[in-house]
C-alpha positions in Angstrom: -4.0 2.4 -21.4 -7.8 2.1 -22.0 -9.8 -0.8 -20.8 -12.0 -2.7 -23.2 -13.9 -4.2 -20.3 -17.4 -3.0 -19.3 -18.3 -2.1 -15.8 -19.7 -5.5 -15.0 -16.6 -7.2 -16.2 -14.4 -4.9 -14.2 -16.5 -5.5 -11.1 -16.3 -9.3 -11.5 -12.5 -9.2 -11.9 -12.0 -6.8 -9.0 -14.3 -8.9 -6.8 -12.3 -12.0 -7.6 -9.0 -10.3 -7.1 -10.0 -8.7 -3.8 -11.4 -12.0 -2.5 -8.2 -13.9 -3.4 -6.0 -11.1 -1.9 -8.1 -11.1 1.3 -7.9 -14.9 1.6 -4.2 -14.9 1.1 -3.6 -12.1 3.7 -5.7 -14.1 6.2 -3.5 -17.1 5.6 -0.4 -14.9 6.1 -1.6 -13.6 9.4 -0.6 -16.8 11.2 -2.5 -15.6 14.3 -4.2 -18.9 15.2 -7.5 -17.1 15.3 -10.4 -17.4 13.0 -11.0 -14.6 10.6 -14.0 -13.5 12.7 -12.0 -13.5 15.9 -9.1 -11.6 14.3 -11.6 -9.0 12.8 -13.2 -8.5 16.2 -9.8 -8.1 17.9 -8.7 -5.6 15.3 -12.0 -3.7 15.7 -11.6 -3.4 19.5 -7.9 -2.4 18.9 -8.9 0.3 16.5 -12.1 1.6 18.0 -12.2 0.3 21.6 -13.1 0.1 24.3 -16.5 -1.0 22.9 -19.6 -2.5 24.3 -20.6 -5.9 23.0 -23.5 -4.3 21.2 -21.3 -1.7 19.5 -18.8 -4.4 18.5 -21.6 -6.6 17.1 -22.9 -3.6 15.1 -19.5 -2.8 13.8 -18.7 -6.4 12.8 -22.3 -6.8 11.4 -23.0 -10.0 13.4 -25.6 -11.0 16.0 -24.9 -10.2 19.6 -24.7 -13.9 20.6 -22.0 -14.4 17.9 -19.9 -11.5 19.2 -20.4 -12.7 22.8 -19.0 -16.1 21.9 -16.1 -14.6 19.9 -15.2 -12.2 22.8 -15.3 -15.1 25.3 -12.7 -16.9 23.2 -10.5 -13.8 22.9 -10.8 -13.2 26.6 -9.9 -16.8 27.4 -6.7 -16.3 25.3 -6.0 -13.0 27.3 -6.3 -10.9 24.1 -9.2 -8.7 25.4 -10.5 -7.7 28.8 -14.0 -6.9 29.9 -14.6 -4.1 32.4 -17.7 -2.2 33.6 -18.4 1.1 31.9 -17.3 3.9 34.2 -20.6 5.8 33.8 -23.0 2.8 33.7 -22.1 -0.3 35.7 -24.7 -2.3 33.9 -22.7 -2.0 30.6 -19.5 -3.9 29.9 -16.8 -2.6 27.7 -14.2 -4.6 25.9 -10.6 -3.4 25.5 -7.5 -5.0 24.1 -4.8 -6.4 26.4 -1.1 -6.0 25.9 -1.0 -9.5 24.4 -3.9 -8.5 22.1 -2.1 -5.4 20.9 1.1 -7.4 20.3 -0.9 -10.0 18.3 -2.6 -7.3 16.1 0.8 -5.7 15.5 2.4 -9.0 14.6 -0.3 -10.1 12.2 -0.2 -6.7 10.5 3.6 -7.0 10.2 3.3 -10.5 8.6 0.7 -9.4 6.1 2.6 -6.3 5.2 5.9 -8.3 4.8 4.2 -10.8 2.5 2.6 -8.1 0.4 5.8 -6.1 0.3 7.7 -9.2 -1.1 5.0 -9.7 -3.7 5.1 -6.1 -4.8 8.8 -6.2 -5.1 8.4 -9.0 -7.7 6.4 -6.7 -9.9 8.0 -4.8 -12.7 8.5 -1.0 -12.2 5.6 -0.4 -14.6 3.3 -2.8 -12.6 4.3 -1.1 -9.3 3.5 2.3 -10.7 0.1 1.1 -12.1 -0.7 -0.4 -8.7 0.3 2.8 -6.9 -2.0 4.8 -9.2 -4.9 2.4 -8.5 -4.8 2.9 -4.7 -6.6 6.2 -4.7 -9.4 4.6 -6.9 -9.6 1.6 -4.6 -9.9 4.0 -1.6 -12.8 5.8 -3.3 -14.6 2.4 -3.9 -14.2 1.6 -0.2 -15.9 4.7 1.1 -19.4 4.2 2.4 -20.8 7.3 0.7 -21.4 7.2 -3.1 -20.3 10.3 -5.0 
């Protein structure tokens, strides 16, 4: 099947679809956290322990914003701050057991919702979606070809 859409039209439709999907997955998370808090928690879970500066860079936010976000996560016992073992002036943030459980549960909920929606697609639509995943992965890489 060949597309009659030009690159700009494809980009506009993809942007809208990705935005809607991301919004819906955030709604399905049911974590009680803001999107920024959940993103920071997931970043620490995936890449931690991190300094606040490293986390701010990774999340592309200002250090005061990440400090406020981490304070909320720490108050909820989702992350823990501890001194860096090699430099006591530096604080590292790691995920607590409760934080790991929350990340796992939000991922489970999102995957369950997406799985149920995919199951509603026709076999042809499922196959087309599966074929598009590699292309979407290429679009998400940071390095252009």
